[in-house]
N, C-alpha and C positions, 0 to 999 in steps of 0.2 A: 477594428475595435477602436469604441470611443474613449475619450480621455487621452492623456500622455503617457498611460503606462504602456512599455511595450508587451507584446505578445511572447509569453514563455512556453517556448515550444520543447517539448519532453518527447519521451519514449515510454511505452507501454512495456514493461518487462517480458508480459508475455509476449511478444514479438523476439524474445533472444531465450526461449523457453527451452531450446536443445543445448543451452550451455549452462555451466553451473555459475554459482553466484559471482564467483573471482573472472569467470570469462567475461558475464556478462556486463561488470563494472568495466573491464578491458575495453571494450567493443563499446562502451556509453563514452572512455575516453578516446578513443579513435575515432569514433561520430563529432566528437566535440559539443556533445549537449549534455547540459548540467542537470534538469530536471528528470524525475522519474516517478512513474506509477508504478508499485511492485505489486506482482501478482506471485502468489502462495509457491509457485515453482524457485522464487531465488530465495524467500522467505516464509516457510511451511507455517501454517497456522497452528499447527500444534507444538510448535518449538516452547522451549521454556520463556518465561520473562527474560532473563538474563541471555538467552539465545537471541531473541527477538534484540535486544539493546547491542549484543555484538554485531547483529545483521545492520543495523540501523550504523553504527560506527564503522561497518564495513563500506558501507555506501557513503555516509557524509565525508569520512578521511579520504576519500576517492576525490572529493568534491563535488559529490551530485546531491543536489536537495529533493526529498523525498515530498512530493505533493499529493501523493494518496496512495492507496491500496485497493487491490480488489479488480475484478467483480467479484463478490462476496454473494454466494445465494440465499443464505437464510432463511431455508426451507423447514427448520427442523426444530423450533422452537426456541423459549429462552435460553436454558445454557449456550444455544449456538450464537445467540445474540450478545450476549455477555462476554463469549471469547472473543469476538469479531471485534467489538469496540476496546477491548484490552491487547488485543493485536494492534490494531492503530494506533492506539496513545504508545505501546512500545515502541514502535516504529517512528513516532513521532508526525504521523500522516494526517495533515488537516483536513482531509478528505477520504472519505470511502464509497467506493461505488459500489452498489450492490443490488439484488434483487430479491427480496423479499417475499413470500407468499403472501397473498389476501390477509390470511389470519394472523401472519406475524407483524405486519407494518402497524399496529396499535403497541404492539408492546416495544417498538422500535424508540419511539418519541422520550420514553424516561431517560434511555440511555445516551441520547442525543443532547440532552439538557444536561447531564452531568459535566 
């Protein structure tokens, strides 16, 4: 890494997919790692805004910093894209790892600019 900023080592929650959210948080605490990329196993995309904000609090109250979400496929269209961006916002994630279809790539840009 260039510059003076240290590398941020984190865990993709996908690696802890056999654990529920509380167990995954405990595992992260045991590992001594504070950065996490959340996969839907630990905060399903279908959750309400309030439930996602509670999930965010569960992670942050444990001292974890959410660096991103995903991988999110974005294959189905604009409703799925909008929901994915709302999901990332509610979790406070500055990064979304995604794998959109070719047809959806042009539809993503307006959401990135919001």
